[in-house]
C-alpha positions as CSV (number, residue, x, y, z in Angstrom):
1,M,103.8,97.9,71.6
2,L,106.5,98.6,74.1
3,A,109.4,98.3,71.8
4,A,111.4,100.4,73.7
5,T,111.0,99.1,76.9
6,P,113.8,96.6,77.9
7,D,112.6,93.0,78.0
8,L,112.2,92.8,82.0
9,T,111.5,88.8,81.9
10,T,115.5,88.5,80.6
11,T,116.8,90.4,83.3
12,D,117.8,88.6,86.5
13,Y,119.5,91.5,88.4
14,G,121.8,88.9,89.7
15,L,118.9,86.8,91.6
16,R,117.9,83.1,90.6
17,R,116.1,82.4,87.7
18,G,112.9,80.1,87.9
19,I,114.1,78.9,91.0
20,L,110.1,79.2,92.7
21,S,106.9,76.6,91.6
22,P,103.6,78.0,91.4
23,M,102.9,77.3,95.0
24,E,106.4,78.8,96.3
25,T,105.4,82.0,94.6
26,L,101.7,82.1,95.9
27,A,103.0,81.9,99.3
28,Q,105.0,84.8,99.0
29,S,101.5,86.9,98.5
30,V,99.5,84.8,101.3
31,S,102.6,85.2,103.8
32,T,102.3,88.8,103.4
33,M,98.7,89.1,104.5
34,A,99.4,86.9,107.2
35,P,96.2,85.5,107.2
36,T,95.9,83.7,110.2
37,T,96.1,87.0,112.0
38,T,93.0,88.0,110.4
39,P,90.4,86.0,112.3
40,A,92.4,86.4,115.5
41,A,93.0,90.5,115.3
42,T,91.8,91.8,112.5
43,I,87.9,90.6,112.7
44,P,87.3,91.4,115.8
45,L,88.1,95.2,115.1
46,V,86.1,95.2,112.3
47,C,83.3,93.8,114.4
48,A,83.2,96.8,116.6
49,L,82.8,99.1,114.1
50,A,80.2,96.8,111.4
51,G,78.8,94.8,113.7
52,N,76.3,92.2,112.3
53,G,77.7,93.6,108.7
54,T,81.5,92.6,109.5
55,W,80.8,89.9,106.7
56,L,79.7,92.8,104.3
57,A,82.2,94.6,104.9
58,Y,84.6,91.7,103.9
59,V,82.8,90.8,100.9
60,L,83.0,94.2,100.1
61,A,86.8,94.4,100.7
62,T,87.2,91.2,98.5
63,V,85.5,92.7,95.5
64,A,87.4,95.9,95.8
65,I,90.7,94.1,95.8
66,L,89.5,91.6,93.3
67,L,89.4,95.0,90.8
68,V,93.1,95.6,92.1
69,A,93.9,92.0,91.2
70,L,92.4,91.8,88.1
71,C,94.5,95.2,87.0
72,I,97.7,93.5,88.3
73,G,97.6,90.4,86.6
74,R,96.5,92.2,83.3
75,Y,100.4,93.5,84.0
76,A,101.9,90.7,85.1
77,R,101.1,89.1,82.1
78,H,103.5,91.3,79.5
79,S,106.2,91.8,82.5
80,A,108.3,90.7,85.3
81,S,110.8,92.0,87.5
82,P,111.6,92.2,91.0
83,G,110.3,96.1,91.0
84,S,106.3,94.6,91.5
85,L,104.3,97.7,91.2
86,Y,106.9,99.9,91.0
87,T,107.8,98.5,87.2
88,Y,104.4,98.7,86.1
89,A,104.2,102.3,86.9
90,S,107.5,103.3,85.5
91,L,106.5,102.0,82.0
92,T,103.2,104.4,81.8
93,L,103.4,107.0,84.5
94,P,105.4,110.2,84.6
95,P,108.9,109.6,86.6
96,W,107.7,111.7,89.6
97,L,104.8,109.7,89.7
98,S,106.1,106.1,89.6
99,A,108.7,107.5,92.0
100,T,105.5,108.0,94.2
101,V,104.5,104.3,93.3
102,A,108.4,102.9,94.4
103,W,108.3,105.3,97.7
104,S,104.9,104.0,98.8
105,L,105.4,100.4,98.0
106,L,108.6,100.0,100.0
107,L,107.0,102.1,103.2
108,A,104.1,99.3,102.6
109,Y,106.1,96.4,102.6
110,V,108.4,97.5,105.7
111,A,105.6,99.3,107.5
112,T,103.5,95.6,107.2
113,G,106.4,93.9,108.1
114,S,106.9,96.4,111.6
115,S,102.9,95.4,112.2
116,V,103.6,91.8,112.4
117,I,106.7,92.0,114.1
118,G,104.5,94.1,116.9
119,G,102.1,91.3,116.8
120,F,104.4,88.6,116.8
121,Y,105.5,90.1,120.3
122,H,102.3,90.2,121.6
123,Y,101.5,86.5,120.9
124,A,104.8,85.4,122.1
125,N,104.6,87.1,125.5
126,L,100.5,85.8,125.6
127,L,101.9,82.2,125.1
128,L,104.9,82.5,127.2
129,R,103.6,83.9,130.0
130,D,100.7,81.3,130.4
131,A,103.7,78.4,130.3
132,T,105.7,79.8,132.2
133,G,104.3,82.5,134.3
134,H,106.6,85.6,132.7
135,V,106.7,88.0,130.4
136,Y,109.8,88.7,128.5
137,S,111.4,92.2,127.0
138,T,109.1,93.2,123.7
139,V,112.4,94.5,122.4
140,L,114.3,91.4,122.4
141,L,111.1,89.5,121.1
142,A,110.8,91.8,118.5
143,T,114.8,91.8,117.7
144,V,114.7,88.1,117.5
145,V,112.2,87.4,115.3
146,T,113.3,90.2,112.6
147,G,117.1,88.7,112.9
148,I,116.0,85.1,112.1
149,S,113.8,86.5,108.9
150,I,117.0,88.5,107.9
151,W,118.8,85.7,108.1
152,I,116.7,83.1,106.1
153,A,115.8,85.8,103.2
154,Y,119.6,86.5,103.2
155,R,120.5,82.9,103.1
156,D,118.2,81.5,100.4
157,V,114.7,82.5,98.7
158,K,113.3,79.1,98.3
159,I,113.7,78.1,101.8
160,S,112.1,81.2,102.6
161,A,109.3,80.5,100.5
162,R,108.8,77.2,101.4
163,L,108.6,77.4,104.8
164,M,106.3,80.2,104.5
165,L,104.1,77.9,102.7
166,W,104.3,75.3,105.0
167,I,103.6,77.5,108.0
168,E,100.6,79.3,106.5
169,A,98.8,76.1,105.2
170,A,99.0,74.6,108.8
171,S,97.8,78.0,110.2
172,V,95.3,78.1,108.0
173,T,93.7,74.4,108.3
174,V,93.5,74.7,112.0
175,I,91.1,77.9,111.9
176,V,89.4,75.9,109.0
177,I,88.7,73.0,111.2
178,V,87.1,75.6,114.1
179,V,85.2,77.1,111.8
180,V,83.9,74.0,110.3
181,L,83.2,72.5,113.5
182,L,81.5,75.4,114.9
183,L,78.8,75.4,111.7
184,A,78.4,72.0,111.9
185,R,77.5,72.3,115.7
186,N,75.3,75.3,115.7
187,G,75.5,77.0,112.2
188,W,73.9,75.2,109.2
189,H,71.4,77.6,109.1
190,V,71.2,81.6,108.1
191,D,71.7,83.6,111.0
192,S,68.9,86.2,111.0
193,E,70.9,88.8,112.6
194,Q,73.6,88.8,110.4
195,F,71.3,88.0,107.3
196,H,69.6,91.3,107.8
197,V,73.0,93.3,109.4
198,H,70.7,94.2,112.3
199,G,72.0,97.2,114.4
200,M,74.4,98.0,111.3
201,T,75.2,101.8,110.7
202,G,76.0,103.2,107.3
203,S,79.1,104.9,108.9
204,G,80.1,101.5,110.6
205,L,80.4,99.8,107.2
206,R,82.3,102.2,105.7
207,L,84.9,102.4,108.6
208,G,85.0,98.7,109.0
209,L,85.4,98.2,105.2
210,V,88.6,100.3,105.5
211,L,89.7,98.6,108.3
212,A,88.7,95.4,106.3
213,L,91.1,96.3,103.6
214,F,94.3,95.7,106.1
215,S,93.4,92.1,105.9
216,F,94.1,91.9,102.0
217,V,97.3,94.4,102.2
218,G,100.4,92.9,100.1
219,F,98.4,90.3,98.0
220,E,100.3,90.9,95.2
221,S,103.7,90.8,96.7
222,A,104.3,87.3,94.6
223,T,104.9,90.5,91.7
224,T,108.3,91.1,93.3
225,L,109.4,87.3,92.3
226,G,109.2,88.0,88.8
227,G,113.0,87.5,88.6
228,E,113.0,84.2,90.2
229,A,109.3,82.6,89.3
230,R,109.1,79.7,87.5
231,K,107.2,81.0,84.0
232,P,106.4,83.9,85.5
233,L,104.0,85.5,83.0
234,V,101.8,82.6,83.7
235,T,102.7,81.7,87.3
236,I,102.5,85.6,89.3
237,P,99.3,87.2,87.6
238,R,97.4,83.6,89.0
239,A,99.0,83.8,92.4
240,V,97.7,87.6,92.3
241,I,94.1,86.5,91.6
242,Q,94.2,82.8,93.5
243,S,95.6,84.5,97.0
244,A,92.9,87.8,96.5
245,V,89.9,84.8,95.9
246,L,90.8,82.8,98.6
247,A,91.7,85.2,100.9
248,G,88.4,86.9,100.4
249,L,86.6,83.5,100.8
250,F,88.4,82.7,104.2
251,F,88.0,85.8,105.6
252,T,84.5,86.1,104.6
253,V,83.4,82.4,106.2
254,C,85.6,83.4,109.2
255,A,84.0,86.9,109.5
256,Y,80.6,85.2,109.4
257,A,81.8,82.4,111.9
258,E,83.0,84.4,114.7
259,V,80.1,86.6,114.9
260,L,77.8,83.5,114.8
261,G,79.9,81.8,117.5
262,F,79.9,84.9,120.0
263,H,75.7,85.8,119.6
264,I,76.1,81.6,120.7
265,A,78.5,82.1,123.3
266,G,76.7,86.0,124.6
267,Q,80.0,87.7,124.5
268,D,80.8,91.0,122.4
269,L,83.5,89.6,119.7
270,G,84.2,93.7,119.2
271,A,85.7,93.7,122.8
272,S,86.9,90.1,122.8
273,Q,91.2,89.5,123.3
274,A,90.8,86.1,122.6
275,P,88.3,85.3,120.3
276,M,89.6,82.3,118.8
277,Y,89.4,80.6,122.2
278,V,85.8,81.4,122.6
279,L,85.4,79.6,118.8
280,A,87.1,76.4,119.6
281,R,85.1,76.1,123.0
282,V,81.4,77.0,121.1
283,G,82.9,74.3,118.3
284,G,83.5,71.8,121.1
285,V,87.4,71.7,120.7
286,P,88.9,74.1,123.3
287,A,92.1,72.7,122.8
288,L,92.4,74.0,119.4
289,G,92.6,77.8,120.6
290,L,95.9,77.4,121.9
291,L,96.9,75.8,118.5
292,I,95.4,78.7,116.7
293,D,97.4,81.1,118.7
294,I,100.3,79.5,118.4
295,G,99.8,79.2,114.9
296,A,98.9,83.1,114.7
297,L,102.5,83.7,116.1
298,V,103.9,81.4,113.5
299,S,102.1,83.0,110.7
300,L,103.1,86.7,112.1
301,F,107.0,85.6,111.9
302,A,106.3,83.8,108.4
303,G,104.7,87.8,107.2
304,T,108.0,89.4,108.7
305,L,110.2,87.2,106.6
306,A,107.5,88.1,103.4
307,C,107.7,91.8,104.0
308,I,111.4,91.9,104.6
309,T,111.5,89.7,100.9
310,A,109.1,91.7,99.1
311,A,110.6,95.1,100.5
312,A,114.2,94.1,99.6
313,R,113.7,93.3,96.1
314,V,111.5,96.5,95.8
315,L,114.5,98.5,96.9
316,M,116.6,96.5,94.9
317,L,115.2,97.7,91.8
318,M,115.0,101.3,93.2
319,A,118.5,101.3,93.4
320,H,119.1,99.9,89.9
321,D,116.8,102.6,89.0
322,G,118.8,105.7,90.5
323,L,115.7,106.0,93.4
324,A,118.2,104.8,95.9
325,H,122.1,104.5,96.4
326,D,123.7,102.3,94.0
327,F,125.1,100.1,97.4
328,L,122.2,98.3,97.6
329,R,122.1,97.1,94.0
330,M,124.4,94.0,94.9
331,T,123.2,90.7,95.3
332,H,125.2,87.8,97.3
333,V,127.5,86.1,95.0
334,R,126.9,82.7,96.2
335,N,123.1,82.9,97.4
336,R,122.1,85.8,94.8
337,T,119.6,87.2,97.3
338,P,119.7,90.9,97.4
339,G,121.7,91.1,100.8
340,R,122.1,94.4,101.7
341,A,118.6,95.5,100.3
342,V,117.3,92.5,103.0
343,I,119.5,94.3,105.8
344,L,118.3,97.5,105.4
345,T,114.6,96.5,105.0
346,G,114.7,94.5,108.1
347,I,116.1,97.0,110.4
348,A,114.1,99.7,109.0
349,A,111.3,97.1,109.8
350,V,112.5,96.2,113.1
351,L,113.5,99.6,114.4
352,P,110.3,101.7,115.1
353,V,108.9,98.9,116.8
354,A,112.1,98.4,119.2
355,I,111.2,102.5,120.1
356,L,107.8,101.9,120.5
357,A,108.2,98.3,122.7
358,A,110.7,100.2,124.5
359,R,108.5,102.8,125.1
360,G,105.7,100.3,126.5
361,A,103.3,100.5,123.5
362,S,101.7,96.9,123.2
363,G,102.2,94.7,120.5
364,L,98.2,95.2,119.3
365,D,98.6,98.8,119.2
366,V,102.0,98.5,116.9
367,Y,100.1,95.7,115.0
368,G,97.3,98.8,114.6
369,W,99.5,101.9,114.2
370,M,102.1,100.4,111.6
371,G,99.1,98.4,109.8
372,S,97.7,101.3,109.2
373,L,100.6,103.6,108.1
374,A,101.5,100.7,105.8
375,T,97.8,100.8,104.1
376,Y,98.2,104.4,103.3
377,G,101.2,103.2,101.2
378,F,99.3,100.2,99.8
379,I,96.5,102.3,98.6
380,V,98.4,105.2,96.7
381,A,100.5,102.5,94.7
382,Y,97.2,100.2,93.9
383,A,95.2,103.5,92.8
384,L,98.2,104.8,90.8
385,V,98.8,101.6,88.8
386,C,95.1,101.1,88.4
387,A,94.5,104.4,87.0
388,A,97.5,104.0,84.6
389,L,96.5,100.7,83.3
390,P,94.5,101.9,79.8
391,R,97.8,103.6,79.0
392,Y,99.3,100.4,79.3
393,L,97.1,98.2,77.4
394,R,97.2,100.8,74.5
395,L,100.6,101.1,74.5
396,H,100.2,97.1,74.2
397,G,97.9,97.3,71.0
398,V,94.8,96.7,74.0
399,H,92.1,99.0,72.6
400,R,88.8,98.0,73.7
401,G,88.0,96.2,77.2
402,G,90.8,97.8,79.4
403,R,88.8,101.1,81.1
404,I,86.3,99.4,82.9
405,V,87.9,97.5,85.7
406,P,90.7,99.8,86.1
407,G,88.6,102.6,86.7
408,L,86.4,100.7,89.2
409,A,89.6,99.9,91.0
410,A,90.9,103.3,91.1
411,M,87.5,104.4,92.5
412,A,87.1,102.0,95.2
413,M,91.1,103.0,96.3
414,L,90.2,106.2,96.6
415,L,87.1,105.9,98.3
416,A,89.0,103.8,100.5
417,L,91.8,106.7,101.2
418,V,89.1,109.0,101.9
419,G,87.7,106.6,104.7
420,N,90.7,106.5,106.0
421,L,91.1,110.2,106.6
422,Y,87.7,111.2,107.6
423,P,86.5,111.3,109.5
424,V,89.9,112.1,110.8
425,P,90.9,109.3,113.3
426,E,91.6,110.2,116.7
427,G,95.0,109.6,118.9
428,P,98.2,108.1,117.3
429,Y,96.4,107.2,114.1
430,G,95.2,111.0,113.0
431,K,99.1,111.5,112.9
432,L,99.9,108.8,110.5
433,P,98.7,110.8,107.2
434,Y,101.0,113.4,108.0
435,I,103.8,111.0,108.6
436,Y,103.2,109.2,105.1
437,L,103.1,112.6,103.5
438,A,106.5,113.7,105.1
439,Y,108.0,110.3,104.3
440,L,107.1,110.6,100.5
441,M,108.1,114.6,100.1
442,A,111.1,113.4,101.5
443,G,111.4,110.3,99.0
444,L,110.2,112.6,96.1
445,F,113.1,115.0,97.1
446,W,115.9,112.4,96.8
447,F,114.4,111.6,93.8
448,A,114.6,115.1,92.4
449,V,118.0,115.3,93.9
450,R,119.4,112.4,92.3
451,R,117.7,113.4,88.7
452,R,119.3,116.6,88.4
453,N,122.6,115.1,89.4
454,Q,122.0,112.3,86.8
455,G,121.3,115.4,84.5
456,N,124.3,117.2,85.3
457,E,126.4,114.1,84.8
458,R,125.2,113.8,81.5
459,A,125.6,117.2,80.1
460,G,129.3,117.3,81.6
461,S,129.9,114.6,79.4
């Protein structure tokens, strides 16, 4: 048993305990994934690689993520804290590996925030151009959405969770309506080209699978609410598994329906800049195409808010454990949110976006670049935590049945990492592994310096 481990379920770290309902806790994971953006932006990219095997790429991605979710759920039954996967790693892994998880996870949440900010200013300018005939400063749009998200995350986690819940529910509902109408009018039969994965190649499926995994990243972020969720040892494991299953079903059905709809329309989904407009026309409800783009915009805002909320709590716990400056340990006296960490992670998310936007990068480019960078952090954190689960279970007296799923999950993440690295991506994507490694080395260097200083202080006392 973990007798020497502090009872993380009774430590509030200055946060409001038990304030979030199960649905509000689930909303954190769902919003971090920003599911509305997958049909609008990610599925076309997967289709460009996997073609008629797009639905299969999402089935395989769902299986891989569900394996990871089952591992995280096992941890979450015993431990609840704002540190998310970092807390789980610190209970079993050597300090330097748990620090690797911490820095990787922090980067993952911040870079995902940057990604959805880029997506936000892309969709905002599309809608503003259609409405007014003008486009607006991308830097200004990125700054505005981040500033609003910081203010809400700083003010009240319950307001944040409820807002994310309703935003995602409304956005997903509109997409489901379009998909149902499309299938009802044209698709109550098996699309033989998709069923037989006509024209799909093995390399296309592999690369498409890696990209499909990006749709799921952040599904575990409900674990960052361990100090604020009601009955966290029950609520959080359910939220993590539910988010993986629900997202997998939604993405797979959307992938099938989108490819089918573009077959009917005689267009190329992989080259489409506005796929939901096409699907809405094929489904006989062209007006819903505009609503989906509006929903994607609002979902990207919710994703920004969710990423800042998650990243701030991880950073706060890192400060408690000496991995970040003590200044970031503090919570707001009245709001009981990690206000300083919220501000810092919000700035960290918007800064690279503002620089790239000022240099003329499109919103979709930023979405792709920063999202891919985030994927490295998530995959490494998932793999290490899954690999550590058997030891964690042994420490809790579970000696059987705890190796197969963690082993499969860790192997799936390792294969995904290899798929990200080989063949070497072209252009800016080829630089991302080096950026991630440089960032990780800097974080581990800081960890070593802090650890040495703490050792010197104890020796001096």
